[in-house]
Structure formats: C-alpha cells, structure tokens
C-alpha positions as CSV (number, residue, x, y, z in Angstrom):
1,X,0.1,-0.1,0.0
2,X,2.8,2.3,0.8
3,X,5.1,1.4,-2.1
4,X,3.3,3.5,-4.9
5,X,3.4,6.4,-2.6
6,X,7.3,5.8,-1.8
7,X,7.7,5.5,-5.7
8,X,6.1,8.7,-6.3
9,X,8.2,10.4,-3.7
10,X,11.3,9.2,-5.2
11,X,10.3,10.1,-8.6
12,X,9.4,13.6,-7.5
13,X,12.7,13.9,-5.8
14,X,14.6,12.9,-8.9
15,X,12.5,15.4,-11.0
16,X,13.3,18.1,-8.6
17,X,17.0,17.3,-8.5
18,X,17.0,17.6,-12.5
19,X,15.3,20.8,-12.2
20,X,17.7,22.3,-9.7
21,X,20.7,21.0,-11.9
22,X,19.2,22.9,-15.1
23,X,18.6,26.2,-13.2
24,X,22.1,25.9,-11.5
25,X,23.5,25.6,-15.1
26,X,22.0,29.0,-16.2
27,X,24.1,31.3,-14.1
28,X,27.1,29.2,-14.9
29,X,26.4,29.6,-18.5
30,X,26.1,33.3,-18.0
31,X,29.2,33.7,-15.9
32,X,31.6,31.0,-17.3
33,X,34.5,30.0,-15.3
34,X,35.8,32.1,-12.4
35,X,37.9,35.0,-13.6
36,X,37.4,34.3,-17.3
37,X,36.5,37.5,-19.2
38,X,33.6,37.4,-21.6
39,X,33.9,39.2,-24.8
40,X,32.0,41.6,-27.3
41,X,33.4,40.7,-30.8
42,X,33.3,43.8,-33.2
43,X,33.9,43.4,-36.9
44,X,35.7,46.7,-37.1
45,X,39.1,48.2,-36.0
46,X,39.7,50.1,-33.0
47,X,38.4,53.7,-33.1
48,X,35.4,53.0,-35.4
49,X,31.8,53.9,-34.2
50,X,31.0,50.2,-33.3
51,X,34.1,49.8,-31.5
52,X,33.4,52.8,-29.3
53,X,30.0,51.6,-28.5
54,X,31.2,48.2,-27.7
55,X,33.8,49.6,-25.2
56,X,30.9,51.6,-23.7
57,X,29.0,48.5,-23.2
58,X,32.0,46.2,-22.0
59,X,32.7,48.6,-19.3
60,X,28.9,48.8,-18.2
61,X,28.5,45.1,-18.2
62,X,31.6,44.7,-16.0
63,X,30.2,46.6,-13.4
64,X,26.6,45.4,-13.8
65,X,27.3,41.8,-14.2
66,X,30.2,41.4,-11.8
67,X,32.7,39.9,-14.3
68,X,35.3,41.2,-16.8
69,X,34.3,41.9,-20.3
70,X,36.6,42.8,-23.1
71,X,36.3,44.0,-26.7
72,X,37.8,41.7,-29.3
73,X,38.2,43.6,-32.8
74,X,38.0,41.2,-35.7
75,X,37.8,43.8,-38.7
76,X,37.6,42.4,-42.4
77,X,35.2,40.7,-44.9
78,X,32.3,43.2,-44.1
79,X,32.2,42.1,-40.4
80,X,31.9,38.4,-41.6
81,X,34.9,37.1,-39.6
82,X,33.5,38.4,-36.4
83,X,30.0,37.0,-37.0
84,X,31.2,33.7,-38.0
85,X,33.4,33.4,-34.9
86,X,30.3,34.2,-32.6
87,X,28.0,32.2,-34.6
88,X,30.3,29.1,-34.2
89,X,31.3,29.7,-30.6
90,X,29.6,27.9,-27.6
91,X,26.3,29.2,-26.5
92,X,27.4,29.8,-23.0
93,X,27.0,33.6,-22.9
94,X,30.8,34.2,-23.1
95,X,30.8,35.7,-26.7
96,X,28.5,38.5,-27.8
97,X,28.5,40.1,-31.2
98,X,28.0,44.0,-31.8
99,X,26.5,44.6,-35.0
100,X,25.4,47.6,-37.1
101,X,22.7,47.7,-39.8
102,X,24.9,46.3,-42.5
103,X,24.6,42.7,-41.0
104,X,21.2,41.8,-42.4
105,X,22.3,42.6,-45.8
106,X,25.5,40.4,-45.7
107,X,23.5,37.1,-46.5
108,X,22.3,38.7,-50.1
109,X,25.7,40.3,-50.8
110,X,27.7,37.0,-49.9
111,X,25.4,34.3,-50.6
112,X,27.9,31.5,-49.9
113,X,28.5,32.5,-46.2
114,X,29.3,29.5,-43.7
115,X,26.7,31.1,-41.4
116,X,23.2,32.7,-41.6
117,X,23.2,36.2,-40.5
118,X,19.8,36.1,-39.0
119,X,19.1,32.4,-38.2
120,X,22.3,31.6,-36.5
121,X,21.9,34.3,-33.8
122,X,19.7,35.2,-30.9
123,X,18.9,39.1,-30.4
124,X,19.8,40.6,-27.2
125,X,18.6,43.9,-28.1
126,X,19.0,47.2,-30.0
127,X,21.5,49.6,-28.8
128,X,20.7,52.7,-30.4
129,X,19.8,54.4,-33.7
130,X,21.4,57.2,-35.7
131,X,19.9,58.8,-38.9
132,X,21.9,59.8,-42.0
133,X,22.4,63.4,-43.3
134,X,22.6,63.7,-47.0
135,X,25.3,66.3,-47.4
136,X,26.8,67.8,-50.4
137,X,29.5,70.1,-51.6
138,X,28.4,73.9,-51.2
139,X,28.6,74.5,-54.8
140,X,26.0,72.0,-55.7
141,X,23.2,73.6,-57.2
142,X,19.9,73.2,-54.9
143,X,19.2,74.1,-51.5
144,X,17.5,70.8,-50.6
145,X,17.1,67.4,-52.1
146,X,14.2,68.2,-54.1
147,X,16.0,71.1,-55.8
148,X,19.2,69.2,-56.2
149,X,17.4,66.4,-58.1
150,X,15.5,68.8,-60.1
151,X,18.5,70.9,-61.3
152,X,20.5,67.4,-61.9
153,X,17.5,66.3,-64.0
154,X,17.2,69.5,-65.9
155,X,20.9,69.4,-66.7
156,X,21.1,66.0,-67.6
157,X,24.2,65.3,-65.7
158,X,24.8,62.6,-63.4
159,X,25.3,63.0,-59.5
160,X,28.4,61.5,-57.9
161,X,27.9,59.7,-54.5
162,X,30.6,58.9,-52.1
163,X,29.9,55.8,-50.2
164,X,31.3,54.1,-47.2
165,X,31.8,50.9,-49.3
166,X,30.2,48.9,-51.8
167,X,27.2,47.1,-50.0
168,X,27.4,49.3,-46.9
169,X,24.0,50.8,-45.5
170,X,24.9,54.1,-47.0
171,X,25.4,52.5,-50.4
172,X,22.3,50.6,-50.4
173,X,20.3,53.5,-49.2
174,X,21.5,55.6,-52.1
175,X,20.8,52.9,-54.5
176,X,17.3,52.8,-53.3
177,X,17.1,56.6,-54.0
178,X,18.7,56.3,-57.3
179,X,16.0,53.8,-58.3
180,X,13.0,55.7,-56.9
181,X,14.2,59.3,-58.3
182,X,15.4,58.0,-61.8
183,X,18.4,60.3,-61.6
184,X,21.7,58.9,-62.6
185,X,24.0,58.7,-59.7
186,X,27.5,57.4,-60.0
187,X,28.7,55.5,-57.0
188,X,32.4,56.1,-55.8
189,X,33.4,53.7,-53.0
190,X,35.7,54.7,-49.9
191,X,36.8,53.0,-47.0
192,X,35.0,54.9,-44.3
193,X,32.6,57.9,-44.0
194,X,35.3,60.3,-43.2
195,X,37.3,59.7,-46.4
196,X,34.0,60.3,-48.3
197,X,33.2,63.4,-46.7
198,X,36.7,64.8,-47.2
199,X,36.1,64.1,-50.8
200,X,32.8,65.9,-50.9
201,X,34.3,68.8,-49.0
202,X,37.0,68.9,-51.7
203,X,34.6,68.9,-54.5
204,X,35.7,65.5,-56.0
205,X,32.2,64.0,-55.5
206,X,28.8,65.8,-55.0
207,X,27.0,64.0,-52.0
208,X,27.5,61.7,-49.4
209,X,25.4,60.3,-46.4
210,X,27.0,61.1,-42.9
211,X,26.1,60.3,-39.5
212,X,25.0,63.7,-37.7
213,X,28.4,63.4,-35.4
214,X,30.4,63.5,-38.6
215,X,28.3,65.9,-40.5
216,X,27.6,68.6,-37.8
217,X,31.2,70.1,-37.5
218,X,31.6,70.4,-41.3
219,X,28.1,72.0,-41.6
220,X,28.6,74.6,-39.0
221,X,32.0,75.5,-40.5
222,X,30.2,75.7,-44.0
223,X,32.4,73.3,-45.6
224,X,29.3,71.2,-46.4
225,X,25.5,71.7,-46.8
226,X,22.6,69.5,-45.6
227,X,20.1,68.5,-48.4
228,X,18.0,66.1,-46.2
229,X,17.7,63.7,-43.5
230,X,16.8,60.0,-43.8
231,X,14.9,59.9,-40.6
232,X,11.1,59.9,-40.3
233,X,11.1,63.4,-39.1
234,X,13.4,66.3,-39.1
235,X,16.2,66.4,-36.7
236,X,16.2,69.1,-33.6
237,X,19.7,70.0,-34.5
238,X,18.8,70.6,-38.3
239,X,15.1,71.9,-38.0
240,X,15.3,73.7,-41.4
241,X,16.6,70.4,-43.4
242,X,13.6,68.2,-44.8
243,X,13.4,64.7,-44.7
244,X,13.7,62.4,-47.8
245,X,10.0,61.9,-47.4
246,X,9.3,65.6,-47.8
247,X,11.1,65.6,-50.8
248,X,8.5,63.4,-52.4
249,X,9.7,59.9,-51.6
250,X,6.9,58.5,-49.6
251,X,8.1,56.4,-46.5
252,X,11.7,56.7,-47.4
253,X,13.4,56.1,-44.1
254,X,16.8,54.8,-43.6
255,X,18.4,54.9,-40.2
256,X,21.5,53.2,-38.8
257,X,21.5,51.1,-35.8
258,X,23.5,49.1,-33.4
259,X,22.7,45.8,-31.6
260,X,23.9,43.0,-29.7
261,X,23.7,39.3,-30.6
262,X,24.3,35.9,-29.2
263,X,24.8,32.4,-30.7
264,X,21.5,30.8,-31.7
265,X,21.4,28.1,-29.1
266,X,22.0,30.5,-26.1
267,X,19.6,29.7,-23.2
268,X,16.5,31.9,-22.7
269,X,17.8,32.8,-19.1
270,X,21.2,34.2,-20.5
271,X,19.5,36.0,-23.1
272,X,17.3,37.7,-20.7
273,X,20.0,38.5,-18.3
274,X,22.1,40.3,-20.9
275,X,19.0,42.1,-22.3
276,X,18.2,43.4,-18.6
277,X,21.9,44.4,-18.5
278,X,21.7,46.2,-21.6
279,X,18.5,48.1,-20.9
280,X,19.9,49.2,-17.5
281,X,22.9,50.7,-19.4
282,X,21.0,52.4,-22.0
283,X,18.7,54.2,-19.5
284,X,21.5,55.5,-17.2
285,X,24.7,57.5,-16.9
286,X,27.3,57.3,-18.3
287,X,26.2,55.2,-21.4
288,X,23.2,57.1,-22.4
289,X,25.0,60.5,-22.4
290,X,27.9,59.1,-24.3
291,X,25.8,57.5,-26.9
292,X,23.8,60.8,-27.3
293,X,27.0,62.8,-27.7
294,X,28.0,60.4,-30.4
295,X,24.5,61.1,-32.5
296,X,23.0,57.7,-31.3
297,X,19.7,57.7,-29.6
298,X,19.6,54.7,-27.1
299,X,16.8,52.3,-27.9
300,X,16.3,50.0,-24.9
301,X,13.6,47.2,-25.7
302,X,12.9,43.5,-25.8
303,X,14.8,41.1,-28.1
304,X,11.6,40.8,-30.3
305,X,12.0,44.4,-31.4
306,X,15.4,43.6,-32.6
307,X,14.2,40.3,-34.2
308,X,11.6,42.4,-36.3
309,X,14.2,45.0,-37.3
310,X,16.7,42.4,-38.8
311,X,14.0,40.4,-40.6
312,X,12.5,43.6,-42.0
313,X,15.9,44.9,-43.1
314,X,17.1,41.6,-44.4
315,X,14.0,41.3,-46.9
316,X,14.4,44.9,-47.9
317,X,18.0,44.6,-48.9
318,X,17.7,41.4,-50.2
319,X,15.2,42.4,-52.7
320,X,17.1,45.4,-53.7
321,X,20.5,43.8,-54.0
322,X,19.0,41.1,-56.2
323,X,16.9,43.6,-58.4
324,X,19.9,45.8,-59.0
325,X,22.6,42.8,-59.0
326,X,24.8,44.6,-56.3
327,X,28.1,43.2,-55.7
328,X,30.6,43.8,-52.8
329,X,34.1,45.1,-53.5
C-alpha cells in the first residue's frame, strides 16, 4: 500500500533534482569559469563607431554583471569574420557580437557564407539608432534634395555619391534613392565615412550620407551643406533640413542602428540577463549620455524588437540587392 506512494516520492525527488541542476547551469553559462572574461566581438578596427559603442557596453557590463568584459576586434570581410566567430562559438554567454545595420544585408551580398546572419543568432537587443544626413559640396546647385534632383534632371548630368563601401547601408540607401528618383547617380566607394566626406568637401564627389556626429562640425563650418535627413522626422539640430519623404519619396526612411547578438542556441535565461543589463545601461549614465554625444539615440527594448528589425531589413535589402545585382567589392 505504501510502495506506490514511496515510488512517487522518489520520482518527485529525481525530478526536483533535475530541475535544480538545470537552473544552476543557467548562471554558470552566463558567468563562465571563475575569472574568465567574456568578450564583445566587433567586426571593425579600434576607433570605429561600433568599437566605441562596444567599449561603453563592456565597461558597463563589467560593473553590472560582476565579471570582466573585453572588446575583441575582428575587422575584415564586411564584418563576416567576427560574425562567423560568434555564430560558431559555444552558446554559453561568453561571446557576444556587436553589429550595425549592415549585418542583415550580408546574406544577400555574400550568398555562400558559412553562417546565416539571421538564423544563427539570438537577439539581445537594439542599442541605439542614428539617422543619416545627405550632405553636399556647397557649390552643388539646389538648397535641398528636391531642388538638387530637379537641377540634375534638368541639366542631364549625373550626380556622384561617395559611399562608405560597396554594400554598406549608405550605399544601399543611395541605390534605393537612385531607383526611386530615376536620377543617374555614380557610386564612388571609400573605406569609411570620413574619407567620403573629405572628398565631398574637396569637390571630388557631389554628395554623401553622413552620421550627424560626422556631419555637424562640417555643416557649422560651412564646408558642407545639408540636403535632407533620412529619418522619419526632421532632426532637432537641423530643423530647416527636410526629410527625404518631404522631398517626395513617401516612406523613405533609412536609419543606422547598433545591436547585440548571441549564438542561436544560447539559453533563454542568459539572453534575458543580458537584455536586462543592456536595458539598464541604455537608461542610465554614463552610457546614455555618451551615446547621445555620438549622435546615437539609445533604444532599450525587448529582443523581439531587434528580431523584427533584422528580419525587415534583411527582406528589404535582399530584394534591392537582387533586383539591382549589387556586388560587394
């Protein structure tokens, strides 16, 4: 009579023990072995915007999560070296990938990658967003985008655009504008936004897309003029500069963003812990203020928000890349 009850008790004990083992593994996965540093892998060199963002978060996580975090720079191959490293790393919470909005496009640009830029990762969360400012050499005819395009169309001469590299978000954004406007725009690729902006200032190319932090000093000095912003509304620091939508291109919004990812098999509890740490960092000093100083608006939110952003961008850029047969350098 008592045996069944005793068997149930034993089975319950085994189940409870198993549950405790699973739960105890979650902090271990997130914390790793004692003294071992976790790393934020970045697909750019030291000094780049994404590197600066990663170092802010590494310092914040070191304090909030109680373990050391380092930044590991793996530049090259349009960020694919860094992405593959994290995609194939153990899902133990020790390797995060900091990306920017070029990441969802690499699958279409490089169709034979050894990883999937969307499916092989789990979203931790968006870090922040930054719009682009379409800037021009001051001698280009037209006070804004609408006027500049009208003048170019009337003259029958192509515009030249300095991009931050073939397949970069700025390049793809301008290919989209070229397609929608019907204006002939010659793409000139540079290794970075500063080089492109310098050649616009020098008059070697007509226009480029720059982040506000890069554009504002040159605009204030009169070395560049702003034609439009790619945000969904005008920027407070540039209240007289219209959006691309106002220039007649309905729904034309292109915003740069930064985000954190983990390997696809990372446990839910580890993802949640990092999301909470990221959320805390983005809402408080000094991370919030330093991001704003770089022209990046912090965007704390759930992992699902980043999921939607990545999926939407991947679909949009894949269509454009295939339609226009865009190839990386």
